C-alpha positions in Angstrom: 111.5 131.9 28.9 107.4 131.9 29.5 105.8 128.7 31.5 102.2 128.3 30.9 100.4 126.2 33.4 97.1 125.6 35.6 99.1 125.7 39.0 102.5 126.4 40.2 104.8 126.4 43.3 107.8 129.2 42.9 110.8 129.9 45.8 111.3 133.4 45.4 114.4 133.4 47.6 115.8 130.2 46.0 114.3 131.1 42.3 113.2 127.5 41.9 109.9 126.4 40.4 107.6 123.4 40.0 104.4 122.9 38.1 102.3 120.0 36.7 101.2 119.9 33.3 102.6 122.9 31.4 103.9 124.5 28.1 107.1 126.4 27.9 109.6 127.8 25.3 111.3 130.4 23.3 111.2 130.4 19.6 111.8 128.2 17.9 111.9 125.8 20.7 108.7 124.9 22.4 108.3 122.1 25.1 105.3 120.5 27.0 104.7 117.8 29.2 103.6 116.2 32.5 105.8 117.9 35.1 108.6 120.6 35.1 110.9 121.7 37.8 114.1 123.4 38.5 115.5 127.0 37.9 115.7 129.4 34.9 119.5 127.8 33.9 118.3 124.0 34.9 115.0 122.9 33.9 114.0 118.9 34.3 111.0 117.8 32.4 109.0 114.5 33.0 107.0 113.1 30.0 108.0 115.7 27.9 107.4 116.7 24.2 109.8 119.1 22.3 108.4 121.0 18.6 110.8 123.1 16.5 108.4 125.9 15.5 104.7 125.7 16.0 103.1 122.5 17.6 100.0 121.1 15.9 98.5 117.6 15.6 100.8 116.8 12.3 104.2 118.4 13.6 107.2 116.4 13.6 108.1 116.3 17.5 110.5 114.5 19.9 109.1 112.7 23.2 111.1 111.5 26.2 110.6 110.4 29.5 112.9 112.8 30.9 114.5 115.9 29.6 117.2 118.3 31.1 117.5 121.8 29.8 120.8 123.6 30.6 121.1 127.4 30.2 118.3 127.4 27.5 120.5 125.9 24.9 122.1 122.4 25.9 119.0 119.8 25.7 119.7 115.8 27.0 116.9 113.5 26.8 116.2 109.8 28.0 114.0 107.1 26.6 113.3 109.3 23.3 110.7 108.9 20.3 110.7 110.7 17.2 107.1 111.1 16.0 104.7 112.7 13.6 101.8 114.1 15.8 101.1 111.2 17.9 102.6 108.5 15.9 106.3 107.1 16.6 108.6 106.1 13.8 112.0 106.0 15.6 113.7 105.5 19.1 116.7 106.3 20.7 117.6 105.4 24.8 119.6 109.0 24.7 120.0 112.0 22.9 121.5 115.3 23.4 121.4 118.8 21.4 122.9 122.1 21.3 119.2 124.2 20.8 121.4 127.3 20.0 123.1 125.6 16.6 120.8 122.3 15.8 117.1 121.4 15.0 116.7 118.0 16.4 115.1 117.0 13.1 114.8 117.9 9.6 112.7 117.0 6.8 112.5 117.6 3.2 109.8 116.6 0.9 108.8 116.6 -2.7 105.6 115.6 -4.4 105.1 115.3 -8.2 104.2 113.2 -11.2 106.0 112.8 -14.7 105.5 110.2 -17.3 108.8 108.0 -16.2 108.3 108.0 -12.4 104.6 108.2 -12.3 103.2 109.7 -9.3 106.1 110.2 -6.5 106.8 111.3 -3.2 110.3 112.1 -1.9 111.4 112.2 1.9 114.3 113.0 3.3 114.1 112.7 7.2 117.3 113.5 9.7 117.6 113.2 13.1 119.9 114.9 15.6 121.0 111.8 17.9 124.1 113.7 19.4 125.5 117.4 19.0 128.1 115.5 16.9 125.9 113.0 14.7 122.6 113.4 12.7 121.3 110.1 11.0 118.2 109.9 8.7 117.0 108.3 5.7 115.9 108.5 2.0 112.4 107.1 1.7 110.6 107.5 -1.6 107.4 106.1 -3.5 107.4 105.9 -7.0 104.4 104.4 -8.9 105.8 103.2 -12.0 109.4 102.6 -10.2 109.0 101.2 -6.8 110.2 102.1 -3.6 113.6 103.9 -3.1 115.2 103.8 0.6 118.6 104.5 2.2 120.3 105.5 5.1 121.9 109.3 5.7 124.5 110.1 8.1 126.1 113.6 8.9 128.9 114.3 11.5 131.1 117.2 12.7 133.6 116.2 15.3 136.1 118.3 17.1 138.6 117.2 19.6 141.8 119.0 21.1 143.9 116.2 20.2 143.0 114.6 16.8 141.6 118.0 15.4 138.3 118.3 13.7 136.4 116.5 11.1 133.0 116.8 9.3 131.1 115.1 6.6 128.1 113.6 5.3 127.0 110.1 3.5 123.9 109.8 1.5 122.8 107.1 0.1 119.7 105.2 -2.0 118.7 102.0 -3.3 115.8 100.7 -5.4 114.9 97.6 -7.6 113.2 99.4 -10.2 110.2 98.3 -11.6 110.0 100.3 -14.6 109.9 98.9 -18.4 113.0 98.9 -20.6 111.9 102.0 -22.2 111.6 104.0 -18.8 115.1 102.7 -17.7 116.6 103.5 -20.9 120.5 103.0 -21.2 123.3 104.7 -19.7 126.1 107.0 -20.9 128.0 103.7 -22.9 124.8 102.8 -24.7 124.2 99.9 -22.0 120.5 98.9 -21.1 120.4 100.2 -17.2 119.7 97.2 -14.6 116.8 96.9 -12.3 119.3 96.8 -9.1 120.2 100.5 -9.0 121.8 102.6 -6.1 124.0 105.6 -5.3 126.6 106.2 -2.4 127.6 109.9 -1.9 130.2 110.5 0.8 132.0 113.9 1.6 134.5 114.1 4.3 137.1 117.1 5.3 139.7 116.6 8.5 142.2 118.7 9.9 144.9 118.1 12.4 147.9 119.3 14.1 148.8 123.1 14.9 147.3 125.5 12.3 145.5 122.7 10.6 148.8 121.8 9.2 147.5 118.3 8.0 144.1 117.9 6.3 142.5 114.9 4.8 139.7 115.2 1.9 137.7 112.3 0.3 134.8 112.3 -2.2 133.1 109.1 -3.4 130.2 108.9 -5.9 129.7 105.2 -6.3 126.6 104.9 -8.5 125.5 101.7 -10.0 124.7 103.5 -13.5 125.4 106.9 -15.1 121.7 108.0 -14.7 120.7 106.7 -11.1 121.0 110.5 -9.6 119.4 111.9 -12.7 116.3 109.7 -12.3 115.8 109.6 -8.4 118.0 113.0 -7.3 118.1 115.3 -10.1 119.2 118.1 -7.5 122.5 116.1 -6.7 122.7 115.0 -10.7 123.0 118.5 -11.7 125.9 119.6 -9.6 128.0 116.3 -10.4 127.5 114.5 -13.4 131.0 113.3 -13.6 132.0 112.4 -10.4 135.4 112.3 -9.1 136.2 109.6 -6.7 139.5 110.4 -4.6 141.3 110.6 -1.2 143.8 113.0 -0.7 146.0 114.1 2.7 148.3 117.0 2.7 151.0 118.2 5.3 152.0 121.9 4.9 155.4 123.0 6.1 156.8 126.4 6.3 157.4 126.5 2.6 156.6 123.2 1.3 154.0 120.6 0.9 153.9 116.8 1.3 150.6 115.1 -0.1 149.4 112.1 -1.3 146.3 111.3 -3.3 144.4 108.1 -4.4 142.4 108.3 -7.3 139.6 105.4 -7.8 137.3 104.0 -10.4 134.3 102.5 -8.7 132.0 103.1 -11.3 132.3 101.0 -14.2 130.5 103.1 -16.8 133.4 105.7 -16.6 137.2 106.0 -17.9 139.4 107.2 -15.0 143.1 108.1 -14.8 143.5 106.0 -11.4 146.2 107.2 -9.3 147.1 103.8 -6.6 148.5 106.3 -5.6 150.7 109.6 -6.2 153.0 111.3 -3.7 154.2 114.4 -4.0 156.6 116.8 -2.5 156.4 120.8 -3.6 158.8 123.5 -2.3 156.9 126.8 -3.2 159.1 129.6 -5.0 161.7 130.4 -2.1 164.4 132.9 -2.4 168.3 131.9 -2.7 170.3 133.4 0.3 168.8 136.6 -0.6 169.9 136.8 -3.8 166.6 137.7 -5.5 166.8 134.3 -7.3 163.7 132.3 -6.5 164.0 128.4 -6.8 161.0 125.6 -7.1 161.3 121.9 -6.5 158.5 119.5 -7.5 158.8 115.6 -6.9 156.1 113.1 -7.4 155.9 109.5 -7.9 152.8 107.9 -9.5 151.5 104.4 -9.8 148.8 105.2 -12.6 145.9 102.7 -14.3 143.6 103.4 -16.8 141.1 100.7 -18.0 139.1 100.5 -21.2 135.7 100.5 -20.5 133.3 98.8 -22.9 131.3 101.3 -25.3 133.3 104.1 -24.1 135.9 105.6 -26.9 139.0 106.7 -24.9 141.3 106.6 -28.1 143.4 103.7 -26.5 144.7 100.6 -28.5 144.9 98.8 -25.1 142.6 97.2 -22.8 144.4 98.6 -19.7 147.4 101.1 -19.4 149.8 100.8 -16.7 152.7 103.4 -15.4 155.0 103.5 -12.7 156.6 107.3 -13.0 159.1 109.3 -11.0 159.2 113.0 -12.0 161.3 115.8 -10.8 161.0 119.6 -11.8 163.5 122.1 -10.8 163.5 125.6 -12.0 164.7 128.9 -11.1 163.4 132.6 -11.8 164.6 135.9 -11.1 162.1 138.8 -10.9 163.8 142.4 -11.8 161.5 145.5 -11.3 162.4 147.7 -14.3 160.3 150.4 -13.0 157.6 150.7 -10.1 154.9 149.2 -12.5 157.0 146.9 -14.7 158.6 143.7 -13.7 160.8 141.2 -16.1 161.5 137.7 -14.9 164.1 135.4 -16.9 162.9 131.6 -16.2 165.0 128.6 -16.5 164.0 124.8 -15.5 164.7 121.0 -15.9 162.6 118.0 -16.0 163.4 114.6 -15.5 160.9 111.6 -15.7 161.5 107.8 -15.1 159.1 105.4 -16.4 159.4 101.9 -15.1 157.0 100.2 -17.5 156.9 101.5 -21.1 154.9 100.4 -24.5 156.0 97.5 -26.7 159.3 96.3 -25.0 157.9 97.1 -21.3 161.5 98.3 -20.3 162.2 101.3 -18.6 162.7 104.7 -20.1 164.1 108.1 -18.7 163.2 111.5 -20.3 165.3 115.2 -19.5 163.6 118.4 -20.9 165.0 121.9 -20.3 163.0 125.1 -20.6 164.2 128.6 -20.9 161.8 131.6 -21.1 160.9 135.2 -19.9 157.8 137.1 -18.1 157.1 140.7 -18.9 154.0 142.1 -16.7 153.1 145.6 -16.1 150.4 147.0 -13.7 148.1 150.1 -13.8 145.4 150.9 -11.5 142.2 153.0 -11.7 139.9 154.0 -8.8 136.4 155.4 -8.9 134.0 156.2 -5.9 131.3 154.6 -7.5 128.4 153.1 -5.6 125.5 150.7 -6.4 123.4 149.1 -3.6 121.5 146.5 -5.8 125.0 145.3 -6.8 126.6 145.8 -3.3 129.9 148.2 -4.9 131.1 150.3 -2.5 133.9 151.8 -5.0 135.4 150.5 -8.0 138.8 149.4 -8.7 140.1 148.4 -12.0 143.5 146.5 -12.1 144.9 146.5 -15.8 147.8 144.0 -16.5 149.4 143.7 -19.8 151.7 140.3 -20.1 154.0 138.8 -22.2 155.2 135.3 -21.6 157.8 132.9 -23.8 159.1 129.6 -23.3 161.2 127.3 -25.2 161.1 123.6 -24.5 163.0 121.6 -27.2 162.4 117.9 -27.9 159.5 117.6 -25.2 157.8 114.9 -27.6 160.9 112.6 -27.1 159.8 108.8 -25.6 156.3 109.6 -27.1 156.2 106.0 -28.7 157.0 104.2 -25.7 155.3 106.5 -22.6 152.2 105.1 -21.5 150.1 108.5 -21.8 147.7 108.6 -19.1 148.0 112.1 -18.2 147.6 113.3 -21.3 146.2 116.7 -22.9 142.3 117.2 -22.0 139.9 117.6 -24.8 138.4 120.5 -23.0 139.6 123.0 -21.3 137.9 125.7 -19.0 141.1 128.2 -18.9 144.4 128.5 -20.7 146.8 125.6 -20.8 149.8 126.4 -18.5 152.6 127.6 -20.5 156.2 126.1 -19.7 156.8 122.7 -17.7 156.5 124.0 -14.1 152.6 123.5 -13.9 151.8 121.1 -16.8 149.8 118.2 -15.8 149.9 116.4 -19.1 153.5 114.7 -18.3 153.1 111.8 -20.2 151.8 113.8 -23.6 153.9 116.8 -23.7 155.2 118.5 -27.2 157.8 120.8 -28.2 157.3 124.4 -27.5 158.5 127.8 -28.9 155.7 129.9 -28.0 155.1 133.8 -27.1 152.0 134.6 -25.0 150.4 138.3 -25.1 147.8 139.4 -23.0 146.0 141.8 -21.2 144.4 141.0 -17.9 141.6 142.9 -16.1 140.1 142.6 -12.8 137.6 144.8 -11.4 137.1 144.9 -7.6 135.0 146.6 -4.9 135.4 147.1 -1.2 134.5 144.0 1.1 132.1 144.7 3.9 134.0 142.5 6.1 137.5 142.7 5.0 139.5 144.0 2.0 138.1 143.6 -1.6 135.7 141.5 -3.7 136.3 140.7 -7.1 133.3 141.3 -9.5 134.6 140.8 -13.1 137.8 139.2 -14.7 138.3 139.7 -18.0 141.2 138.3 -20.0 142.4 138.5 -23.5 145.2 136.6 -25.0 147.1 135.5 -28.1 149.9 133.0 -28.9 152.3 132.9 -31.5 153.8 129.5 -32.1 
């Protein structure tokens, strides 16, 4: 650490120093002020100013009546002003930072023009108030649309007793002054109103030994389907159909207990709300060293799906409601035919109770069974191929031919009275699960008598830290129904 000053006093034996007007620092933190004293590991500054990266007349900086710097890493400040050059824009009576990890402030800006927004400047400013807390604001100006503003909060908290949590809240509010053609319509074809806003909240929390409990929440509350497309396209590109939920899970030795609430804060979306769903899942566990594995899944769900004017959910009702208790129990027995081939017989039963049904409104119970068999073989090839550009250090090809058979008779039972909220998706990104065990379309099942034949290919390379890294997965399947 270097100190630059016109005059200084240094006590060689006690290793203490004192100066008047000074500059000191070590990249990327620089401090200047009226007076500094202390030791190399404990520095006190009077009327100081701190810069992150190079100081200049327009740099973001933090001014404080008193600063204390410990071990060149922990900085505590009193009577703090956040400034652009010499112009203050925010005040805190006290703040502290971990200079080894955090920068005291962060700024992201964007200037541009388009025909809908006009000339615009977008500003996102964040300030580190405490080691665990950062807050700031979105402050935008649009010549065609007005001013957008909203607070930002980011937190990262850790405690030996309550565990650890981290998250971020990002908001924006605007009275949109654009004309009707600039505002446009939402995904349902309805005119967009002038009061527009977005609230984004992401939260993750862990507790208990080995993080046995975790809590996750994701909220995207938008005034209309296009507000982020117009004013925060970076957020919109990653999240065009937001999912709003709160999920808690506790993990035992071989089981999970979880609860999820899925909500519908946006009136332009059709959402299968879970208010809530509570689940118990026992992972496949061997029964008394018999080679037979059992699995148990039990769930209770209170489901609601509201019709949204202008949408086409394909429902003849304004609202569907369902109280459902579902249980699945299955067994399987993997048999090693050779050291490269396994055959696994499968059997299971699912019982579902509906407290509310269509038409009469009475209850209904459905019992389904399944039998099946899985066959899988594995072949592995290895090559000492290297490619620096793609970071390939050796190449491994895992080839797995698979055959699966499932028979589920009468699975369409009750289709005329069951509120089909958990139904088959209109667009799948991967294969629909075969058999009863992993299906999510519990309310929209169908009789199944199917053979699935496939070839799965996985290409891997060595990971520089540990184990292997997947490069390419290429799978081919054909089903015979």
